[in-house]
N, C-alpha and C positions, 0 to 999 in steps of 0.2 A: 443213494447208491449210485457207484460208477457205472457206466454202461459200456458193456462188453458185446456192445451188437456186431454180430458177425455180418460183414460186408461184403459183397461181390462185385466185381470190375465189370465185367460183361456177361451176357448171356453164352456166348460160346466157351467161356472157362467152364460153365456146368456141361456142356455138352462134350468138351474135349478136355477133361482133365487131366490127363497123363501128359500129353502134348503140352499144356499151359504150365504145368509144373514144371517140367523139363526147361521151357522155354525160360521162364521165370528164373531159374537159377543161372542163366547163359548171358552175359552181358552182350554178346553178339551171338545172334542168331543164325548166322551163316559160317561157313568156314572159311578162315582168312586164307586169301591164295597166295600161300608163301611161294609156289613153283613160281609166280610171275616175278617177284621180287627177288628170290634168291639165284635165279637165272637159270639156263636149261638144265633139263633133269639128268640127260644124257651125258654132259659133260659131269654134271657133280657127281654119278654114280660110278665115273670111270676114276674117279681120285681116291687114293687110301683112306682119305680122311672125310668120316661120315657128317651128314650136316648137322647132327648134332653135336658133335665134338668141335666143328668148326664156329657153331655159335659160341659154344662153351668158353674156346680159348680166345675169340675177339672180342667178346665180351662188349665192353662199354664203347670201344671203338667202334664198332659196328653203327650203335646207335648215332653216334657222334657223325660219322659219314652218313646216315641217313638224315641227319638235319641238313649237313651241309647241302644235300642233293634237295632238299625240299624247302631250301631257304628262298624266300620270296624276292622279287629283281627290286633293284633299288630306284627310284624315281626321283629326280632333281625337280625342285621347284624353281619356278619362274614367278620373279617379283613382278609388281605392279609398274609399269613406266609412270603412268599418271593414277597414283592413289585416291580414288573417292575422300574428299574429306569427312565424309560421317561413318567410314568404315576404317575400325582399327584392328589391325592383324590379330588373330588369336581372342579376340574378345566379342562374346554375343550380343547381338541385337536384337529387341524382340518388339514384335509390332502387335497391337491389338485389332482383332477384327473379327468378322461373323461369318458363318455362314451357312448357306441354305440353297442345296442342290434339287430342289421338288421332292426330296425324299428325306434327308438329315438336316439337321441344323444344329449349331452349338454357337458360343461364345468362346471367343479363341487369344490365345498368345502364340505368336508364329516365331520360332528361334531361327536368327538367319547367322550363318557365319560366311565372313567375306562376300556378303550379297546374295547369298545361296539360301533359301528357306530347307530349313533341315529338320525341324522338329515341330510339333503341335502339342501346346500345352493348353490347360484349361485357365480362360480367364476368370479370375477370383474377386474379383472385385464387385462391389455391391452393386446388385441389379442385373450381375450377368449369372444369370442362373441356370443354363442349359451347357451341360459338362459334352465334350467328345466321346462318342462311342468307338468302336475299335474302327469301323468304317472311316469316320473324320480321322483318326489318329492315321490311318493309312493313306487318307488323300495326299498327303506330302509327297508319296509317291507318284501318284498320279499325275501330279504336275510333270514329271520326269519321264513320262511315257513315252518312247521314241516312236509309237503307234499313233500319234496325235497327227490330226489333220493339218498341215504345214501353212499351205497357203488355199486361196480361194479356186475352186473347181467350177468351169462353166461346160454345160454340156459333155460333163465327165473329161475335159480336159482343163491342163493348169491355165490358169487366167489372174486376174487383177482385180483388187478391191473396184476401182472406178470403172473396169468395165461389168463388175457385178452390180453395182450402184445405177449404172444407166439402166441396164435391164431391166432390175428390178421397177423403177421408176416409171419405164416406159410400159411395161405391164399392168402395174397399177392405173396409169393413163388411160391405156387400152380397157382396161375391165369398167373405168369408172363411164366411159364414154359409152360402152356397150349395156352398162347396166346389172354387170355380171358380179357375182360376189367377190370379194378379197376377205381371207380369213387367215388372223393370227391364233396359230394353232403354240402355246404354251404350257410349260407345267405351271402349277400353284407360284406364283413369282414371290408375295409377302413382301415386294417392294414399292411402296407408294409413289417413289419416283418414276419408277418403269410404268407403273399403271397410270398415273397421269400423262406421259408420253403417247400410252396406247389410246389414253381416251380422248388427247389432242387428235391423234391418227384417225379415229372413227367419225369425230366430230367434222373433220376436212373432208372424209370421205364415206358417206352415209350407206354406200355399199359394202362398207367393212363389218367385221364382228371379231369379236374375240371369245376363242372357246379356250377352257381350261381343262386339262387331261392330265389327271395323277393314273400314271402306270398302276399302283396299288391304289384301288378307288376305296374313299371312306366317305363316297356320296351319300350313302343311306343317312351315317348319323350327320351328315350338314343339312340334309333333307328336314330331317327330324328336327333339329335346332334352330334352321331358319322357320319352321312352322312353328314353333313356339315363341320364339325371341326374336325372328324379323331379321336375324343376321346371319350369314353363311359363317358359319367357325364352328371350332370345338372347345367344349370344356377344357380348362386347365386346372387339372384337381390336384389337391393337396394333400397328399398321402399322409404327410405328419400329423394331420389333424384328425386322422381317423384311428379309432382303437377296433373298430370290426370291420373287415373287408370282405366283400363277398363279389368275386369276380365271375361272370358269366360270359366264358369265350375271351375273354380281354387278356392277351399278355402284355402286360403293362410292363413289365421290365424288360421286354423286348421291343418290338418295332409297332407297337399299337399307338394310335395318335400319335405316331412320331417316338414316340419311347421320351426319356429323360425323366421318369418319376422314381429312378431310382433311389435317389437319394433322399427325398421325403419319405419313400416306403422305408429306408433304412434306419430313418432317426426312431422311428417306431418299433423296430423289431429287434433293439439290444435294449435288455430288460434294464429298466431304472425302476428303484425304487419299488420293487417286487413286482412291478407292472411291464408290458408289452403287447402289442396290439395283435390281433387273433385276424386269421387270414383264411378264408373258405374259396378254394376255386373248383371250378365247374368247367370241363374243357374235353377236348376228343384227344388232340397231338400232347404230346408231353414238352410242355413249356418250360422258360424258364422262370416263369411266375407260379408253373403247377408244380415245379422243383423246389420255390421258396416257401410254398402255401402250409399250414399247419393241417389241413384238411383238404384232401383233393380226392373229386369226383369225377373218374374217367366217364365220359357218356357223348354220344354224338349229338349235333348239332339241333336234330331234331328234336331230342331230349332236352335240350338246353332251352330251346324255345317255351316249352312245357314247363320248365323249372322256373324261367324266368317270370311266366304266366303265374305259378302258382306263389313265388316271393311276393308279385303285385297283390294278388288275392291277401295275403296274411298282412302286408304292411297298410294296405289301405281299405282292408274291411269289403273286399268285393269278393264275387262269388261267380266266376267265369269257370264254367267248365274245363277243367284240365284233363289230357290224356298222358299223364306221366308215369314211366315203367314205375312198379311196385317197389322195386330193388334201390329205387332213387329216393322216394318221396318221403321218408324218415329223416333222410340227412338234410334233404333240402329245406323240410320242414323246422329242422333243429337250427339252419343256418339262417332261416328267414327271421325265426322266433329271435333269434339272438341280434339279427339286425334291427329289430324293432325294439329292442329293449335299450341298446346303443345310443338311439335315439341321434342327436345331433352329431355323436360321434362315429354314427355307423356311415359308410360308404357302398355304394352298389355301382359296379362299371360293368359293360357288357361290349363284345367285338362281332357280336352277332350282327351279319350286316344285313339288316332289316330295318326300314323307317320304324316300324310299328316296334319292335323290340326295343330300336333307341328312345323312342317316345316312352316306353313304360320307364326305362332307366331316367329320364327326366323326372318322371311323374314320381317315382320311388324317392328318389332324393329329395324332390321338393318336399314330401310328406315328412320325412326323417328331418328336414331343414338340418341337411348335412354341412358340417363346417367344412368338411372338404371339397364340397361342390361349390363352386362357385361363378357366376355370370361376369364378374369383374376381370379385367385381363384375359380372355376369350385367345384362344390359340386361332391366328391366321396361318397356319400351316398346310392345311387343305381348304381347297375352294372348287373342286375340280367337279365335274356335273356328268353322271353318265348319260343323262335324257340327249344334251346337248352334243355330245362326242357321237352318240347315235345319230342324231339329225344329221350332223355333218358328213359321216360316211354316206346319208342316202344322198345329200347334195352333191358330191363327191360324183357317187355312180350317175346321178340324172344328168353330170356334165354342168351343174351352173356354179362350180366353183372356178373363177378362173385364174385367180392367185393365191396360193396357198404358201404362208410362210412361218414355217416350225422353227421354235426353239425350245430348246431343254427337253424336248420327247423324240421318241424313237420307237412311232406306231407299227413300224413292221415288223419289229420284234417283239413290241408288249401287247398289242392288240389280240385278242383271241382270234378275232376274225380277218386278220392281216391279208389275207389273200383279197377280201374285199375293199382293203384300203389301198393295195397294190392295184387293185383293177380302177378303182377310182381315180387314182395318181394317173394315170394313164389319160384319164379325160381332163385334167387340170393342165392348164396350158402354159404355165411359171409355176415349178414348187421349188421351194428354196427351205434349206435346212442347214439351220445355225447350230452348229455341234462342236466339240470338241473333238470327236473322231468322224472318219467317215464311215460309220456305223451302217446297219441294215437299212435303214432309212435314206440316210445322205448318199447313199452309195447308187441310188436310183433318183435323186430329184434333180432337176434342171441345174441348181445352183448347189453346190456344197460349201460353205463358209464357214472358215475356222473361227471359233470365240477363244477368248482365253480362259483359261484356266481361273477359279476364284483366288487364288492367290497371286494372279498378276492383274486382278479387276478392281474397279471400283464400284461402290454399290450401296442401297439401304435397306433395312429390313425393317418389316415390324413383325415381330414373332409373336408376341403377346401383344395386344391391344392395352396402349400406354405405354409401351417401350419403343424404343428405336434404336437400333444399332447400324452400324458403318461397317462397310467392307473396304479396305484398302488395299491396293498391290504391295507386297513385300520382294517384288523382283521384277523388272523392266519383263515385258512379253517375251517369249522365247521365239515365238514363230510371227509368221504374216495374219495376226488376229484383229478382228474387231470387235468389240461389245456389241451385243443386240440393242442396247439402249443409244450408240452411236448411230446404229442402222437406222433406229427410229427417227433420230432427231434431224438425221439426213434427209426421210421422209418428208419430215413434217418442215423442213425449208429451214431449219434452225441452223444458226453460226455458232462458232464456240466449240468447247469439248462437253463431254458429259461430265467431266469433274466440275467445271464451273457450273453447270445446269444443276448438278446434284448438291454441290456447297450453296447455292442461292434457294434451290427448292428446302433444303434440310432447316431453314430456318424457322419456318411454321410448326416443326414439329419438337425443337430443342429451346423453347423459350424461358429464359431465364438460365441458360447455360451459353456456350461459344461452340462455333465448328471445331476448334483447336482441341478444347476439354474434351469434348465427346469423340473428337478421331484420337485423342491419347487413352481416354477410357476404355472405347469401342463401344459403351452403350450407353445410353441416358434413358431415366426412368420420370417419366412425366406423370401427370394427374391419372389416378386409377379409373378405369372406363368400365361401366357395367352395362350388359346388352337388357333390355328394357322388355316388357311383354312376361310372357309366363303360363300360358294356359293352352290346352286344346282337348281336343277328345278322345282321352285315354281309355275310356270305357270302349271305344269302337276299337281301339289300336291293341287292346287286350282281347277282343271275342275276334279280331282276325287272325292275332298272332297265335291263338289256341288253336284255330283250324289248321295250323302247318301239320304236315304229315311226312313222315320218312320217304324218300323215293326207294324205287325198286335196287337191289343190289346193296352195293357198299357206297359210304359215303366218302367222298375225295374230300379232306381239307387242305385246301393251300395256304402256304403260311411262306414269309421271308425268314431267310435265315441269317443267323446274328452275324455272319462275315459277310455275306454276298448282298444282303439286302435286295433291293429291286433290281440288280445287276447291270448299275451303273459303272462300276468299277471293276468287271470280269476281268481286266486284263492287269491287274493287282496281284503281283506273285504273293504280298505279304496277304492278302486277304484269300487266296486260293488255299494256300497251306496253313492258314488259322483253322485248328481243329475246332468244330461244332463242339458247343459247350455239353448238349446232350448226348448225341451220339459219339463226339470225339472222333469223327471221319471228316479228313479234309480233302480238296481236290473234289468233289463228287456233291451233286443232289442226289437223292434216293426216296423210295417208296417207306414210308415206317408204318410198319403192320405190326398188330396184336401179336401173342404167341399162339391165343386159340384162333385166330383167323389164318395164321402161317400154318398151323398144322392142318386145318381144314383144306388149304388149298396145295400145300405140300411145299411150302417155301421155307429155305432156311439160312441160316448161317454158320458159318464153321471156320476155326482158326487152322491154318494148314502149317505144316511141318517147319516152314522156315519165322514162321512167327506171323503171316500177313494173314488179314481176315478175308474170307471169299463170303459171296452172297448169291443168292438166285435171282434170275431175270423174271419180270412179269410184262404182262401186257395190259394195258389199260384201254377202255373201250367205252367211251359217253354214251348217252342215250340218242345223241342225233350222230352218232357213227363215227366222231372223232377217234383217230386209235394213235397210242403213243404205245412204241414196241421197244422192247429191249430195255425197260427201267428198273435199274439193280434195286433192291430190297435188302433193307435193314428191319431184323425182329426188334420191335422197341418195347419194353417193359412200360407199362402206363398207357401205351395206345388203347384209346376206347374199342373195344370190340364192335365191330361193323364199321369200323372207320378207318382211313388209312390217310397219311400225309404225305405231301412233295412240296417243297422249295422250289421259290419262283426265282429266277434271277440267272438261271444257270441255261447254258445249251447255245451260246453266242457264238458266231463265225466270225464274223465281219471285223476288221481292226483290230483284232486278237492275235498274238503269238500262238504259234501253233501248241504249245505246253498248255495255255489258256483256254483252248476250245474244249471245255470238259462237259458233262453232264448234259440233262435234257430239259429244253423248253416246255417248261410247265405252263405260260402262258397260253399255250395252245390250247389248256381246258379250262381257261378263265372266261367261260361262257357267261356272257352279260353282266361282268364284272362280280359275277357271285363266286366269292370264295369254298363254296360248297356244291359240288356235283355228284348225281348219283352215276355211278361206275359198274362196270363189271370188270373182274380183275382173274387172270387167267397164269399159270405158270409157264415161262417159255422157256427154251433150251438154253443152256449153257451155265456160265458161272461168273461172276465180276470180280476184279480185285479192287478191294479198297485200299485204301491208304489211311488206317485207322490206327491212332496212338492209345486207344485205354488199355489194350492187355499189354504194353508196353511199359519197361521202367516201375512196375508195380510195386507198392509196399505193402500189400497183402500178408498176412501173416506174420507180420511182425510186431505186434501187439498192438496198444492203443493208437490208432492213428487219429480215427474222428472222434472225440470225445463229446457224448452228449447228453443231456437229460430234459427234462418236461420243467416247465415253470414250477408245479406244484412242489416237487422236489427239491428244486432252486431255491424256494423259499421257504420249505421248512426243513430242511435236513442241514448240515453243516458241510460247509466245502470238501474236506475229506472224504466225505461219501459220495459225492457226485464228480469231484474233481480229485479222486484218488492219485497218489504219488505211488510210482511203482516200487516195487521191494527187490533187493537184492540179497543175497548171502554173504556176511561178512564173520569171520570166524565162527562159523555154523549158526549166527545168528541173523535171522532177517531184519534188515534195516532198508530204511529210505534210500532210493538210488542216489538222489541228490547229493546224500551225505558221504558219498563214497567217490576218489578220485583216483585213477589210475595213473595220473600225471601231477607234477607240481604244477600249482596255481601261482599265478602272479598277478601284484598291485596293479589291477585296473582301473582303479578309485581315480587317476591323477589326466589330467585332459579328456578328450572326447572319448566316448564309448558308445557305437552306436546299434540301436536296436531296432529292427520292425516287428511291428504288432499287426497281425491279421486275425481279425474278428469275423469268425465263421459263422455268427449271426447276420453280419452285414454283406458279407461277400454272396453277389446274385449269379457269380460265374459269365459276368457279360464280355471278359476277354479283353477290356480296354487295356490292361497292363501288357497283357502278350503283345500287343500292336505296339506300345508306347517303346518298350524293352527292346522290341527289333529296331525301331527307328534311332534312340538312342545309343545302342551298343553295336552298329553295323552287324545284326545277326544275319546268317545269311538264309537263303532260300536253297532247298535242296532238291525239290521236286518229289512229284507222287512216287515214283519209283524208288528214291532213298527213302522217302518217310515209312514207305512200308515194309523196306530193311531194316527199321528200327534205327533210322539214322537222321531224326529230324534235329534242328539245331537250336530249339528254342531253349533258351535261357530260365525260361518261368513258364511253368506249365499248370495248368489247373485241372488236377484227379476231380474226377466225377464218380464218385461211391452211390450205390444202390443200395438199400436195406432188403431184407429177407421176406419181412413181412410188412404190410401196409400201414400199421400203426406202430409207435414206438412202444405203448404198452403191451402190445403181442408179441413183440420182441421179448422185453424181459421177460414177460410170462411164463414163455416158450424155454429160455434159457433157465430162469430160476427152477422149472419141472425138471431140469437132468438130476438122474440118481445113477450114479455107478459109472466105470470108465464104458461101458459097452453103452448104454444109454448116452452116454457124452459122445462117442462118436457117431453112433446113428442120426442124434438129433442135429450135432453141429454141422454134418453132411447134409441133412435135408433143408436147416437154414440156409445154405449158399444157394439151393435152388430158389429161382426168381418168382418175387411175389407179381400177380397180375396187375397191381398200383403200387409200387415199393415208394417208400420214402428217396429222398435225394439229398446227398451233402455235396458242396463243392469245397477243395481246398488247393487254394496257389502253394505249389511248393517249388522254392529256388533253392541255389546252395544256402546252406542254412547259417555257414558261416562262425563254425563252431570254434567255440575258445579251446577246447581238445581236439581238434580235427584228425579225424582217424587218414586221410587222405596226406596231411602233410609227414605223418610219420613214415610213409612207405615211399615217398618220391626219392629216386635215387641221386636225382640232380639238385634237389630243393630249388623245384621250379613253383612248387607252392609253398608258402609260409604263410604265418601269422602276424597281421600288425596291428601296431599299439591300439589302434582305436577299433578293433576288433573285426576288421575285414579280411577275409581269406583271400590272399594276392595270388595273383598267375602271374608269373614272368615267362612269357611266351616264347622267348629266344631261348631259355635254358633248357624248356621242354623238349622232351626226344622221343616223345609219346608211348611210354611202355605202357600207358593204362591201368598201373596199378593204382592210383588214386581212384579211378572208376571202380574198381574192383572192389577196394576199401570202404567207398562211401555207401554207408547206409539207406541214403536218400535217393541214390539214382540221379543226380541232378548235374554229372559233367558229360559234356558231349566232346566226341573226337571228329577231328576233322580227315574225313575219308579222303576228300579231293580239295583242291584249289577252287572255290567256288568264285573267286575274284576274276575278271578275264579270262574264263573259260569257256569255249564255245558251246559244251557239253551242258553247261548250266543257265541256258539263254533266259537269264530273268536280269534284274535291273544292274546286277553287277558286271555285266556282259557287254555292256555300251556304256560311250562316256557322259551321256545324257543321264541316264538311269544311275550312275556313280556320282552324279552332282548331289544326291541326299547323302552321301554318307557323313558320319560325324568326323571331324578332324581329330577330335580330342580323344578318339578309341581308333586304334589301330585294327586294321583287317587283317584277319589270322590267315596263315599261310598253312597249309596241308599239313599232317602229322603230327600235329600239336591236341592238347586237349583245353576247352574253354569251357566257361560257365560264368553265371551271376558275379560281379565284380561289387554287389551293393553300390552300384554306379560311383565309383570312388572319384572318377572327373569329376562329379559333380558336388559332392562333398568337401572335395579340395578347395574347387573352386569358391564357395559358400566361405571356407575358412579364409581363404586368400583376401576375400573381398571385403571379409569383417576386418583384417588387419587390416588391410589398405586404409578403411575408413575409421581406424583407431576405435574400435568397439568389438562389443561380446556379440557372438551369432545369439540371433532371437529365436527362441522357441518356433518351431514351424519354417525357419527357414532350408532348414536340411532335409532334402528330398531325395528320391530315388525316381527313376522312370515310370514305374509301378504305384508306387505311395502318389505321386503328383497326379495320376492318370485314375486315378480310384475316386469316381463320383460319389461312390455309395459310404465313404469313409471307412471300409473294411482294412485298409491298409494305412497305418499312421508310422512314421519313420522321424527318427530323432535321436539325440542324444542321452543314454539313458543316466550318464554321471550328472546332468541337470536334474536335480531332484524334482524341481517346478515344471521340467517339463511334463506333454501329454503322454510321451510314451512311455516314461518312469513311472507314471502312476498306472498305465497300461500293463507293462511288466510285473506290478506287485499286485495287480488286481485278482480276486479268489478265481476267477474264471481262467486265469493264462496258464498253460502249459507249454511244454516243449515237444516237439516229436521226436517220438522214439526216446522219451527221455531215459529210461532204463539202459540205455547203451552208454549213457555217460559222457556225450559228445558236448555237453553244454553249448547248445546253437545260441545265436544271437539273434534268432527269428523266434518269436511267441507267438502263440496261438491263443483263442478262446474258445473255451468251451461253447457248445452250441446249446441253445435251450429253443424246445418248442413249446408252444402253447397249444398244447391239444387238451 
């Protein structure tokens, strides 16, 4: 049967129903300041003509005058004096490259226009397996960050590279003579040529050593893998080969082990031939992985450790005593038994930062002989050592480090014991920070040396063993920068450029290919390489892990947010304004607290009269007395009782614009690189104002928004049962809504007709599409205050819905038990209340490009109209800002420009400075104030594809048509194409039995197709 599961959008909706209901019916939640734009009130009142009569009589002329007043300035273009040969004005160039910044990594295509990189795309060539996440897509804007360090500084004064080089060389010589330490402190490099330069440097300077420091540590997992296989690396799991997945605290759809697992995972989540993978998730914080799971068990990390030992017992036949809470034992046993039955099609992963836990993960997968677990092509993107970093701190404080050269790290910000680092730094004679910005560390070192952005630099990467990727510059360096590798070459006495060194060194990795081919493709895949070994004392590890006990008080679980990551791009306004997929809050980090704990402590959230979300403050105190005060609180459904979550990456101050200096620095609590800390939590005074989009532009109460069913019903029932077509009344008879038209239809079978298919089973809510849309379409950033006023400008949003019950079956059973009107009212009212462990659904929503678009019929100036190819157009220079279209849109996807966001000091983001505006796409105009804007289905991209095929004298091939969101979607949830091409993938998807349209009963006939979500419960 079709699901009419009752969804609620937020906790606050339940507590403040009347306010939320009123706000839901208002497009703009604050009164429009008419007095400001109609002139002086006294002058108006002295006139015999009322304001109402005035507007009635002048009518359209008022709007026309307003349009003229808001018209953007005209800028004349200046042609090239000497045009570069490789640049053709108006034609985009693409460069294959790869990125690894110590935290994020991907294989990319970089789009440039007139020599400017403006867009990140995924490299889809064979062998390029890592797609860009939201942060990598946003990194294009970080290239044009006006707060970057522009020239070297010596003793905090402007200097030159020659002076800096001389100072570093003399300091190294002095250290060598004195027998003192020279330390290179870097993030994980994954660059074989750089590692060779470092090895040569250490060989020439026996008193030197290399310490690798990852701000967010994976050291325990690395230690475990190294103990078993003799190699410091991580397993590159293939989730597409797993039919049964058990995750114990691993957010593998988020940042666990660097992420990049969503594509393989999504392959198994789309039901094919009646089958799909099954996913159990054991976790404390609500994560993207937990949201996607078929069965989610919220539990503390101490219980997770016991659960892992219990699973180990069942899989291996061991009998280690465990102390697992009784409420979890039955479910964990069921998961373990199903995992054992799955055998080689089973997979267990864990994010517990404990060497013994990670050893058990290896043992369980070995016994299963899991096909998804392989030591071939291990990940080389984490190599940090907690032990070596701790030793470095001791050496610095002891005064034994003479020269410290840092690259890609910011320990003054990211180290929990940063005070000790600063104290030790004072005893280092020469400290060097090679950095993009004059950050917290670079601002207090002897030398602050600017390095280029990865889009300005050369490099090589071994992201997984057996592959080799090249990084190439896509623009000349914007500032007086020098690569870390060039500095090393100078210290090693090498002549020539790093480019020459890299080209020569690469030959040992690309046998059978050529430099030019690898540079063109961006990646080279060599012979697969497997790690050897494979045994350890797993029994002892299980016994040690079973001794784990919960600390006193609450468990704080630190994590990285989808938008901010480890905080490197804190000055990136795209990422700051990006709503978190789970909480839908932007411009903040916060404590996530369960409803039960919130009530006990007295913490709360509420939606206030203007539609904004407010929350309590709390004070965190750790066992050693470290205190964080006034941390804002979000009451988070699904948070394990007895635990709280807090995101790293916020609270930065140095080299950031004032608007971006938001949040709390949670690294201060990251003691001993342990992401779980015992804390005490008390309520603090005051209320925090959040910028949360969850309660805005809601589609609640408008029929079937999220359609879903179970795999059993999907396999055994007719699609008319689980994907029911809504009915309407025609001539007093009930007929299918799709059979009735209010408008005369046109023949759309000739030419191209575009459809976008969105599979709710494959969508993980990662948000890469949101940032890609920002970049492609020049979407403005409006800031926290405006987002709070319901004025965010995102053309694409990802709605997050919670169900009322913890299981799909429970929801249906309760609904089916309704008898009579009074029972219906009371039951549905109860079903809107939050469950402690709700199911979650993500739904990307953009302009639906309706064939019978309600916005088009109400526009008084025909600013919005329908194109032959199925796209709903916007003529911005015709729009007079009546906003009738927004009122008449059932999907709430239109955005009104309240202000001029371009070149406006009130909105000091990238559009307010010349450097930041270099990222703007010249194919899409920058909208002025007073007009509506919304998703265009990337018409500039579809037209470019058509023109390119026409120029080459051929038909467009299926897959060529793309939008920014579809090309960014790594999970395959979004497929775009020509539905008139009956052989196209999108045509098959549109005809699939799982397909449906949003609010189909309204009769708008959208060109965006959704697919029923199927849960394998």
